[in-house]
One Martini backbone bead per residue (centre of mass of N, CA, C, O) as a GRO file, in nm:
protein
  371
    1UNK     BB    1   5.419 -12.185  -7.366
    2UNK     BB    2   5.612 -12.027  -7.124
    3UNK     BB    3   5.917 -11.921  -7.097
    4UNK     BB    4   6.212 -11.934  -6.927
    5UNK     BB    5   6.463 -11.705  -6.833
    6UNK     BB    6   6.764 -11.608  -6.823
    7UNK     BB    7   6.986 -11.360  -6.749
    8UNK     BB    8   7.058 -11.336  -7.080
    9UNK     BB    9   6.772 -11.415  -7.240
   10UNK     BB   10   6.771 -11.711  -7.268
   11UNK     BB   11   6.623 -11.996  -7.354
   12UNK     BB   12   6.589 -12.271  -7.119
   13UNK     BB   13   6.305 -12.300  -6.965
   14UNK     BB   14   6.031 -12.409  -6.782
   15UNK     BB   15   5.790 -12.352  -6.604
   16UNK     BB   16   5.628 -12.551  -6.391
   17UNK     BB   17   5.332 -12.488  -6.484
   18UNK     BB   18   5.403 -12.579  -6.796
   19UNK     BB   19   5.437 -12.894  -6.720
   20UNK     BB   20   5.156 -13.002  -6.640
   21UNK     BB   21   5.033 -13.090  -6.918
   22UNK     BB   22   5.238 -13.316  -6.964
   23UNK     BB   23   5.172 -13.481  -6.713
   24UNK     BB   24   4.868 -13.511  -6.776
   25UNK     BB   25   4.903 -13.682  -7.031
   26UNK     BB   26   5.041 -13.918  -6.892
   27UNK     BB   27   4.813 -13.982  -6.683
   28UNK     BB   28   4.592 -14.033  -6.891
   29UNK     BB   29   4.732 -14.278  -7.017
   30UNK     BB   30   4.725 -14.451  -6.767
   31UNK     BB   31   4.418 -14.467  -6.721
   32UNK     BB   32   4.344 -14.574  -7.010
   33UNK     BB   33   4.521 -14.823  -7.001
   34UNK     BB   34   4.364 -14.957  -6.773
   35UNK     BB   35   4.096 -14.966  -6.917
   36UNK     BB   36   4.193 -15.138  -7.160
   37UNK     BB   37   4.297 -15.377  -6.990
   38UNK     BB   38   4.020 -15.457  -6.872
   39UNK     BB   39   3.888 -15.515  -7.144
   40UNK     BB   40   4.085 -15.746  -7.222
   41UNK     BB   41   3.981 -15.917  -6.956
   42UNK     BB   42   3.640 -15.873  -6.982
   43UNK     BB   43   3.542 -15.609  -6.892
   44UNK     BB   44   3.233 -15.421  -6.876
   45UNK     BB   45   3.310 -15.138  -7.039
   46UNK     BB   46   3.305 -14.853  -7.165
   47UNK     BB   47   3.358 -14.734  -7.485
   48UNK     BB   48   3.591 -14.524  -7.616
   49UNK     BB   49   3.768 -14.713  -7.805
   50UNK     BB   50   3.825 -14.984  -7.999
   51UNK     BB   51   4.161 -14.971  -7.971
   52UNK     BB   52   4.238 -14.955  -7.667
   53UNK     BB   53   4.309 -15.249  -7.581
   54UNK     BB   54   4.547 -15.280  -7.795
   55UNK     BB   55   4.697 -15.004  -7.657
   56UNK     BB   56   4.791 -15.059  -7.366
   57UNK     BB   57   5.106 -15.089  -7.389
   58UNK     BB   58   5.168 -14.826  -7.548
   59UNK     BB   59   5.054 -14.632  -7.338
   60UNK     BB   60   5.230 -14.716  -7.099
   61UNK     BB   61   5.515 -14.680  -7.233
   62UNK     BB   62   5.498 -14.430  -7.433
   63UNK     BB   63   5.278 -14.221  -7.297
   64UNK     BB   64   5.366 -14.246  -7.001
   65UNK     BB   65   5.667 -14.321  -6.949
   66UNK     BB   66   5.780 -14.145  -7.179
   67UNK     BB   67   5.676 -13.874  -7.065
   68UNK     BB   68   5.791 -13.878  -6.776
   69UNK     BB   69   6.088 -13.929  -6.846
   70UNK     BB   70   6.118 -13.694  -7.046
   71UNK     BB   71   6.050 -13.473  -6.840
   72UNK     BB   72   6.273 -13.527  -6.638
   73UNK     BB   73   6.509 -13.483  -6.842
   74UNK     BB   74   6.433 -13.194  -6.928
   75UNK     BB   75   6.475 -13.066  -6.652
   76UNK     BB   76   6.775 -13.148  -6.627
   77UNK     BB   77   6.868 -12.996  -6.886
   78UNK     BB   78   6.733 -12.696  -6.930
   79UNK     BB   79   6.581 -12.714  -7.222
   80UNK     BB   80   6.333 -12.647  -7.434
   81UNK     BB   81   6.372 -12.881  -7.650
   82UNK     BB   82   6.336 -13.125  -7.445
   83UNK     BB   83   6.005 -13.104  -7.447
   84UNK     BB   84   5.933 -13.237  -7.718
   85UNK     BB   85   5.918 -13.530  -7.638
   86UNK     BB   86   5.675 -13.530  -7.431
   87UNK     BB   87   5.484 -13.393  -7.629
   88UNK     BB   88   5.474 -13.618  -7.843
   89UNK     BB   89   5.387 -13.855  -7.658
   90UNK     BB   90   5.135 -13.721  -7.546
   91UNK     BB   91   4.992 -13.685  -7.822
   92UNK     BB   92   4.996 -13.982  -7.899
   93UNK     BB   93   4.811 -14.069  -7.668
   94UNK     BB   94   4.565 -13.898  -7.745
   95UNK     BB   95   4.517 -14.036  -8.019
   96UNK     BB   96   4.471 -14.323  -7.905
   97UNK     BB   97   4.229 -14.247  -7.723
   98UNK     BB   98   4.043 -14.094  -7.950
   99UNK     BB   99   4.089 -14.163  -8.263
  100UNK     BB  100   4.165 -13.891  -8.447
  101UNK     BB  101   4.380 -14.089  -8.577
  102UNK     BB  102   4.580 -14.278  -8.707
  103UNK     BB  103   4.804 -14.485  -8.562
  104UNK     BB  104   5.058 -14.387  -8.721
  105UNK     BB  105   5.070 -14.107  -8.593
  106UNK     BB  106   5.128 -14.197  -8.305
  107UNK     BB  107   5.383 -14.356  -8.377
  108UNK     BB  108   5.544 -14.115  -8.483
  109UNK     BB  109   5.540 -13.944  -8.225
  110UNK     BB  110   5.673 -14.154  -8.034
  111UNK     BB  111   5.927 -14.194  -8.202
  112UNK     BB  112   6.014 -13.896  -8.188
  113UNK     BB  113   6.034 -13.890  -7.878
  114UNK     BB  114   6.265 -14.104  -7.861
  115UNK     BB  115   6.466 -13.938  -8.023
  116UNK     BB  116   6.478 -13.696  -7.830
  117UNK     BB  117   6.589 -13.853  -7.588
  118UNK     BB  118   6.853 -13.929  -7.724
  119UNK     BB  119   6.945 -13.630  -7.760
  120UNK     BB  120   6.957 -13.560  -7.463
  121UNK     BB  121   7.194 -13.756  -7.395
  122UNK     BB  122   7.394 -13.624  -7.583
  123UNK     BB  123   7.392 -13.354  -7.433
  124UNK     BB  124   7.497 -13.462  -7.169
  125UNK     BB  125   7.770 -13.582  -7.288
  126UNK     BB  126   7.879 -13.302  -7.380
  127UNK     BB  127   7.923 -13.199  -7.094
  128UNK     BB  128   7.955 -13.506  -6.955
  129UNK     BB  129   8.114 -13.800  -6.906
  130UNK     BB  130   7.919 -14.102  -6.843
  131UNK     BB  131   7.816 -14.425  -6.802
  132UNK     BB  132   7.519 -14.371  -6.717
  133UNK     BB  133   7.453 -14.216  -6.980
  134UNK     BB  134   7.501 -14.445  -7.172
  135UNK     BB  135   7.285 -14.633  -7.062
  136UNK     BB  136   7.041 -14.440  -7.100
  137UNK     BB  137   7.089 -14.396  -7.402
  138UNK     BB  138   7.047 -14.696  -7.479
  139UNK     BB  139   6.760 -14.701  -7.379
  140UNK     BB  140   6.646 -14.494  -7.580
  141UNK     BB  141   6.731 -14.659  -7.833
  142UNK     BB  142   6.557 -14.904  -7.768
  143UNK     BB  143   6.291 -14.756  -7.790
  144UNK     BB  144   6.326 -14.665  -8.082
  145UNK     BB  145   6.345 -14.944  -8.210
  146UNK     BB  146   6.072 -15.047  -8.110
  147UNK     BB  147   5.906 -14.822  -8.251
  148UNK     BB  148   5.994 -14.887  -8.543
  149UNK     BB  149   5.882 -15.173  -8.542
  150UNK     BB  150   5.593 -15.085  -8.482
  151UNK     BB  151   5.564 -14.903  -8.736
  152UNK     BB  152   5.620 -15.171  -8.927
  153UNK     BB  153   5.412 -15.396  -8.773
  154UNK     BB  154   5.485 -15.499  -8.512
  155UNK     BB  155   5.430 -15.694  -8.262
  156UNK     BB  156   5.431 -15.669  -7.930
  157UNK     BB  157   5.568 -15.955  -7.874
  158UNK     BB  158   5.824 -15.864  -8.061
  159UNK     BB  159   5.896 -15.563  -7.907
  160UNK     BB  160   5.895 -15.571  -7.589
  161UNK     BB  161   6.203 -15.608  -7.539
  162UNK     BB  162   6.279 -15.310  -7.603
  163UNK     BB  163   6.103 -15.184  -7.381
  164UNK     BB  164   6.239 -15.329  -7.150
  165UNK     BB  165   6.525 -15.222  -7.208
  166UNK     BB  166   6.463 -14.927  -7.165
  167UNK     BB  167   6.391 -14.953  -6.858
  168UNK     BB  168   6.634 -15.104  -6.755
  169UNK     BB  169   6.854 -14.894  -6.843
  170UNK     BB  170   6.737 -14.643  -6.714
  171UNK     BB  171   6.735 -14.741  -6.419
  172UNK     BB  172   7.026 -14.834  -6.396
  173UNK     BB  173   7.149 -14.555  -6.461
  174UNK     BB  174   7.017 -14.396  -6.230
  175UNK     BB  175   7.139 -14.567  -5.997
  176UNK     BB  176   7.432 -14.518  -6.081
  177UNK     BB  177   7.425 -14.216  -6.043
  178UNK     BB  178   7.355 -14.228  -5.732
  179UNK     BB  179   7.622 -14.408  -5.672
  180UNK     BB  180   7.843 -14.184  -5.652
  181UNK     BB  181   7.839 -14.157  -5.335
  182UNK     BB  182   8.001 -14.450  -5.323
  183UNK     BB  183   8.237 -14.477  -5.512
  184UNK     BB  184   8.255 -14.653  -5.757
  185UNK     BB  185   8.427 -14.873  -5.906
  186UNK     BB  186   8.532 -14.963  -6.213
  187UNK     BB  187   8.453 -15.261  -6.179
  188UNK     BB  188   8.155 -15.214  -6.105
  189UNK     BB  189   8.083 -15.063  -6.362
  190UNK     BB  190   8.160 -15.295  -6.560
  191UNK     BB  191   7.944 -15.491  -6.465
  192UNK     BB  192   7.705 -15.325  -6.569
  193UNK     BB  193   7.801 -15.308  -6.864
  194UNK     BB  194   7.787 -15.612  -6.911
  195UNK     BB  195   7.483 -15.640  -6.858
  196UNK     BB  196   7.397 -15.444  -7.081
  197UNK     BB  197   7.523 -15.596  -7.317
  198UNK     BB  198   7.348 -15.848  -7.288
  199UNK     BB  199   7.079 -15.706  -7.336
  200UNK     BB  200   7.138 -15.607  -7.624
  201UNK     BB  201   7.191 -15.883  -7.746
  202UNK     BB  202   6.913 -15.998  -7.677
  203UNK     BB  203   6.744 -15.800  -7.841
  204UNK     BB  204   6.876 -15.861  -8.117
  205UNK     BB  205   6.812 -16.172  -8.114
  206UNK     BB  206   6.495 -16.151  -8.136
  207UNK     BB  207   6.497 -16.101  -8.452
  208UNK     BB  208   6.584 -16.427  -8.493
  209UNK     BB  209   6.560 -16.542  -8.172
  210UNK     BB  210   6.336 -16.511  -7.936
  211UNK     BB  211   6.409 -16.722  -7.723
  212UNK     BB  212   6.712 -16.659  -7.680
  213UNK     BB  213   6.685 -16.355  -7.635
  214UNK     BB  214   6.503 -16.369  -7.383
  215UNK     BB  215   6.700 -16.529  -7.206
  216UNK     BB  216   6.929 -16.320  -7.215
  217UNK     BB  217   6.766 -16.091  -7.094
  218UNK     BB  218   6.707 -16.242  -6.831
  219UNK     BB  219   7.001 -16.260  -6.738
  220UNK     BB  220   7.039 -15.952  -6.719
  221UNK     BB  221   6.829 -15.906  -6.501
  222UNK     BB  222   6.972 -16.067  -6.281
  223UNK     BB  223   7.245 -15.915  -6.282
  224UNK     BB  224   7.119 -15.639  -6.224
  225UNK     BB  225   6.982 -15.712  -5.955
  226UNK     BB  226   7.242 -15.789  -5.810
  227UNK     BB  227   7.387 -15.523  -5.838
  228UNK     BB  228   7.171 -15.346  -5.700
  229UNK     BB  229   7.156 -15.511  -5.434
  230UNK     BB  230   7.470 -15.457  -5.364
  231UNK     BB  231   7.525 -15.123  -5.467
  232UNK     BB  232   7.295 -14.979  -5.367
  233UNK     BB  233   7.193 -14.726  -5.150
  234UNK     BB  234   6.942 -14.878  -5.029
  235UNK     BB  235   7.098 -15.055  -4.823
  236UNK     BB  236   7.128 -14.801  -4.630
  237UNK     BB  237   6.846 -14.639  -4.627
  238UNK     BB  238   6.668 -14.870  -4.498
  239UNK     BB  239   6.778 -14.785  -4.195
  240UNK     BB  240   6.602 -14.565  -4.193
  241UNK     BB  241   6.356 -14.311  -4.207
  242UNK     BB  242   6.087 -14.254  -4.373
  243UNK     BB  243   6.149 -14.169  -4.689
  244UNK     BB  244   6.415 -14.328  -4.731
  245UNK     BB  245   6.289 -14.602  -4.656
  246UNK     BB  246   6.063 -14.607  -4.863
  247UNK     BB  247   6.239 -14.600  -5.113
  248UNK     BB  248   6.412 -14.852  -5.052
  249UNK     BB  249   6.186 -15.062  -5.043
  250UNK     BB  250   6.101 -15.025  -5.337
  251UNK     BB  251   6.370 -15.093  -5.471
  252UNK     BB  252   6.417 -15.378  -5.354
  253UNK     BB  253   6.151 -15.493  -5.462
  254UNK     BB  254   6.216 -15.439  -5.760
  255UNK     BB  255   6.464 -15.628  -5.776
  256UNK     BB  256   6.309 -15.882  -5.724
  257UNK     BB  257   6.123 -15.863  -5.980
  258UNK     BB  258   6.351 -15.862  -6.182
  259UNK     BB  259   6.452 -16.147  -6.113
  260UNK     BB  260   6.188 -16.292  -6.171
  261UNK     BB  261   6.160 -16.215  -6.469
  262UNK     BB  262   6.431 -16.341  -6.551
  263UNK     BB  263   6.367 -16.631  -6.462
  264UNK     BB  264   6.120 -16.668  -6.647
  265UNK     BB  265   6.272 -16.626  -6.913
  266UNK     BB  266   6.473 -16.858  -6.882
  267UNK     BB  267   6.254 -17.080  -6.853
  268UNK     BB  268   6.043 -16.986  -7.112
  269UNK     BB  269   6.094 -16.758  -7.276
  270UNK     BB  270   5.901 -16.703  -7.575
  271UNK     BB  271   5.624 -16.774  -7.406
  272UNK     BB  272   5.269 -16.732  -7.512
  273UNK     BB  273   5.139 -16.935  -7.336
  274UNK     BB  274   4.898 -16.871  -7.156
  275UNK     BB  275   5.017 -16.702  -6.845
  276UNK     BB  276   5.324 -16.643  -6.875
  277UNK     BB  277   5.328 -16.371  -7.016
  278UNK     BB  278   5.185 -16.219  -6.788
  279UNK     BB  279   5.393 -16.280  -6.566
  280UNK     BB  280   5.642 -16.150  -6.695
  281UNK     BB  281   5.536 -15.860  -6.754
  282UNK     BB  282   5.430 -15.794  -6.455
  283UNK     BB  283   5.691 -15.836  -6.305
  284UNK     BB  284   5.820 -15.598  -6.454
  285UNK     BB  285   5.614 -15.352  -6.486
  286UNK     BB  286   5.500 -15.370  -6.194
  287UNK     BB  287   5.724 -15.466  -5.999
  288UNK     BB  288   5.963 -15.291  -6.105
  289UNK     BB  289   5.867 -15.016  -6.228
  290UNK     BB  290   5.652 -14.932  -6.003
  291UNK     BB  291   5.849 -14.933  -5.773
  292UNK     BB  292   6.011 -14.697  -5.881
  293UNK     BB  293   5.778 -14.495  -5.891
  294UNK     BB  294   5.693 -14.503  -5.596
  295UNK     BB  295   5.975 -14.418  -5.484
  296UNK     BB  296   6.020 -14.146  -5.673
  297UNK     BB  297   5.769 -13.958  -5.655
  298UNK     BB  298   5.848 -13.771  -5.397
  299UNK     BB  299   6.081 -13.641  -5.592
  300UNK     BB  300   5.988 -13.595  -5.891
  301UNK     BB  301   5.729 -13.428  -5.877
  302UNK     BB  302   5.850 -13.171  -5.746
  303UNK     BB  303   6.071 -13.122  -5.964
  304UNK     BB  304   5.870 -13.096  -6.209
  305UNK     BB  305   5.623 -12.910  -6.067
  306UNK     BB  306   5.711 -12.726  -5.817
  307UNK     BB  307   5.582 -12.919  -5.589
  308UNK     BB  308   5.514 -13.027  -5.302
  309UNK     BB  309   5.549 -13.345  -5.104
  310UNK     BB  310   5.392 -13.523  -4.857
  311UNK     BB  311   5.497 -13.752  -4.656
  312UNK     BB  312   5.317 -14.070  -4.604
  313UNK     BB  313   5.237 -14.378  -4.465
  314UNK     BB  314   4.998 -14.433  -4.672
  315UNK     BB  315   5.181 -14.534  -4.908
  316UNK     BB  316   5.183 -14.840  -4.812
  317UNK     BB  317   4.923 -14.927  -4.944
  318UNK     BB  318   5.007 -14.937  -5.248
  319UNK     BB  319   5.252 -15.113  -5.199
  320UNK     BB  320   5.123 -15.362  -5.069
  321UNK     BB  321   4.918 -15.421  -5.294
  322UNK     BB  322   5.107 -15.467  -5.526
  323UNK     BB  323   5.256 -15.725  -5.406
  324UNK     BB  324   5.016 -15.900  -5.338
  325UNK     BB  325   4.882 -15.910  -5.616
  326UNK     BB  326   5.135 -16.006  -5.773
  327UNK     BB  327   5.176 -16.273  -5.634
  328UNK     BB  328   4.898 -16.384  -5.724
  329UNK     BB  329   4.924 -16.332  -6.029
  330UNK     BB  330   5.185 -16.484  -6.092
  331UNK     BB  331   5.101 -16.745  -5.956
  332UNK     BB  332   4.849 -16.780  -6.137
  333UNK     BB  333   5.011 -16.788  -6.410
  334UNK     BB  334   5.162 -17.065  -6.320
  335UNK     BB  335   4.895 -17.231  -6.184
  336UNK     BB  336   4.590 -17.144  -6.222
  337UNK     BB  337   4.482 -17.081  -5.891
  338UNK     BB  338   4.505 -16.815  -5.715
  339UNK     BB  339   4.417 -16.607  -5.967
  340UNK     BB  340   4.235 -16.458  -6.171
  341UNK     BB  341   4.319 -16.252  -6.421
  342UNK     BB  342   4.087 -16.036  -6.397
  343UNK     BB  343   4.125 -15.982  -6.095
  344UNK     BB  344   4.420 -15.896  -6.102
  345UNK     BB  345   4.375 -15.654  -6.291
  346UNK     BB  346   4.180 -15.496  -6.114
  347UNK     BB  347   4.365 -15.470  -5.860
  348UNK     BB  348   4.595 -15.326  -6.006
  349UNK     BB  349   4.432 -15.077  -6.093
  350UNK     BB  350   4.349 -14.988  -5.810
  351UNK     BB  351   4.635 -14.943  -5.705
  352UNK     BB  352   4.709 -14.713  -5.909
  353UNK     BB  353   4.483 -14.522  -5.824
  354UNK     BB  354   4.575 -14.492  -5.532
  355UNK     BB  355   4.844 -14.365  -5.603
  356UNK     BB  356   4.733 -14.113  -5.740
  357UNK     BB  357   4.568 -14.011  -5.497
  358UNK     BB  358   4.802 -13.996  -5.291
  359UNK     BB  359   4.964 -13.791  -5.454
  360UNK     BB  360   4.760 -13.561  -5.467
  361UNK     BB  361   4.716 -13.536  -5.156
  362UNK     BB  362   5.017 -13.474  -5.090
  363UNK     BB  363   5.030 -13.207  -5.246
  364UNK     BB  364   4.797 -13.068  -5.095
  365UNK     BB  365   4.915 -13.095  -4.810
  366UNK     BB  366   5.161 -12.917  -4.864
  367UNK     BB  367   5.008 -12.661  -4.944
  368UNK     BB  368   4.864 -12.626  -4.670
  369UNK     BB  369   5.125 -12.624  -4.489
  370UNK     BB  370   5.250 -12.358  -4.638
  371UNK     BB  371   5.027 -12.141  -4.535
   0.00000   0.00000   0.00000
């Protein structure tokens, strides 16, 4: 990768074209994670690697989300070393996909990538201290702890709480950052910090009492959803039109699913029996996290790749499908009646593929319009 230099000749950042391979590694991890997830649900698909189904969650959180979030933060930092994090997580994903090395090598790479993200937030705070940076930094540390537990042989269901905390704190911090335009009072900021503190205590408690820790984490999800629903700028922008309204609708829908996942955790705790575990995880990772991705994609992709993206109402297709399928899937997980789990998984995967296709077509449409 060729670095871009600043006016003084110091290596500062990468040209947008050289970020594309990093984004491509993350997107490849997303596609193969979906493939492995469908195999776990019993769909008879060609075997890429024997371990792919077992690595579905790690690919999704560490290799896809870790790479994309790390890349976004590296662009914001504007320093070449910041890209080491997404490079490491992207390579870790490639190793899990291909099986070219023992799993422990991929685990080490992804753990190192999460360490680099933590260092990125330290660099941000050295520039200027803000509470939202503290929250996002604690999210990166949560991811690092979860990865280290995974590296030590922890089962996914034992460490997934740390991965959930990583995404919860990262997203909450990002929305709090954007909330600066609303001039949030210190009291409102402290309310979010209190919710974050509860989440961290809940994650730590899962090491000793998974059930109580999961319930406490669920309580934090509900309080965070309420805070975001009350104070996020999306409450105002949803009244606008076009892209601002699209983003706001996704954000508000995501806060709904965050509250649902929190309510399910409070109700069931660390209950891994039946389909409750599936309902809790997918209300969070699909409902909350992917709503954030759908909403932010028209802004983040152009910023990271240096290529415009034309907003189109057709985006509501993958948004509508996501929530319709998720309602049936979570409902089916609780009642075992609305939708079989394997059908729900297939429709969820199709929805995410449509999102990827819509995104690629929107980027191409902007390129054609610019000519």
